[in-house]
N, C-alpha and C positions, 0 to 999 in steps of 0.2 A: 504494500500500500504506500503510495507516495506520501511525503511529509505533509503536503497541503491537504490531501484528502483525510489523512489522519487527524490533522488539526481541526478541520471543519467538522469531522465526525465527532470529535471530542467536544467541540463547542455546542453542537446540537444536543448532546447528552448532559451538558453542564446544567446545574440547578438554575432555576429561573430567579433565584433570590439575589443575583448579582446586582449591585447598585450601579446604575449608569450615571457617569459624571456628565454634567452639562456645563458647557462653557458659555460665558456671557461677557459683557463688557465689565471692565474693572470699575468698581465704585470709588469715589473720592477717598473714602475712609480705608480702602483696601491697601495693604502694604505688601511688599515682597521682602522676604528675609534673605539678605545678601551676605555672602562670605567671599571676600576678594583676597586671594592669597598668592604669595610669591614663595619660592623655595625657602627663603631665609626670613620671611616676615609675613604676618597677617595684617593687612590694612583694615579690613572689616571682618568681624567674626559674628555671624548671626545678627546683623544689624537690620532693623526694619527701615526700609526706604520706600519712596513713592515710585521711582522709576530709575532704570539704568539704561544708558545708551552705550552701545558697543560697536566697534568696527569689525563686523563679521566678515569672513572671507566671501560670503555671498552678497554683501552690501551692508550699509549701516542699519542698525536694528535698535529699536526701542523696546524695552521689556518692562511690562507692568504686571501687577497682580493678575492672577488667572490666565497667564500666558500658557500657551500649549507647551507641554514638555518637549524639549529638544536639546540637541548638542550642536554647538556651533564652533567651528574653528575661527580664531581671531587673527586678523592680519595686523601689522603694526598700525597703531592709530590710537585715538582718544577713547578713554572710558570715562563717561560722565555719570556721576551718581547724584540724583536729585532727592534730597531729604525733605522732611516736612517743612512747610513754609517756603517752598521753592528754593531753599539753599542748595547750591550746586557745588560739587567738588569734582575736579577734572585731573586725570592722570594720563600720561602717555605710556602705552604698553607696547612691548616689542612683539607680542603675539602670544597665543595660548589657546585656551578653550573656555567656553561658557556653557554650563549645563543648567537648563531650567528643569527643575524637578516638580512633580505634582505637589500640591499643598503650598504654593507660593514660595518656593525656595529656589534661590539662584546661587550657583557656585561658579566663580571665575578663577581659573588658575592661569597665571601668567609667569613668564620666565623673568622678565624685568619690567618694572614700572616706576615712574617718578612723577611727582606733581608737575602739572603743566607749567606752573609759574616758575619752576626752577630752571627752565630753558631760556636761553637768550636767542632772539630772532637773528641777530647779527652773526653769532657763532654758528647757528644752524645753517645760515646762508653761506658762510665761508666754507664750512665743512662739506656742504653739498657740492659747491663748485670744485673743491679739491677731489672729491670722490668721482665726479663726472669727468674730470681731467684724467684721472688714473684709468677709469673705465674706457676712455677713448684713446688711451696712450698705446705705447709699443711694448708694454709689459707682458708677462706670461698670461696665459688664459686664466689660470687660477687667480692671479692678482686682479684681472679685469672683472671676473665674476664676483669676487669679494667686494670690489669697488661698486659694482652694479647693485648688489644687495644693500650695501651701505647707503648708496644714493637713494634707493627706494625707501629706506627707513627715514632718511633725512627729508625726502619729499613728503612723506606722510606726517612727519613732525612739523614741517613748515605749514602744511595744510591745517593741522590741528592748532597751531599757534595763530593762524589767520582767522580761525573761527572762535577764538577766545571770548 
């Protein structure tokens, strides 16, 4: 019996007492429980927040309470946490994963992150130009690829600083 037929057969025989979850729009009072962690530090640990905006690999994404459970790869970009009273905190993250769990829980695991205000626009611009110069230069292919990755991160950081 194929796995799909076995699964559908088991589903038909399952007791009808299963509770079906219904999704709706998030209410103003609804919060999402956020844990934002790095390998060496926890920025938020089970903190109730109103909304979290992330730079997902599939596009920018806003996460509210009652969001559908999902796992999203994160590209280099801004993570914005909106707390009660519309207070907003922003970090730049190098990449990672966001996992939306049932029951209004969100876990974000990132490799590196720093508060957005700790970056200088001038330094980012200068480092971006240097990385682009190396990527277009006569160095080894490995050096060029590393410089291209570095340039991609600086471009994402420059974009995040522009939307401060």
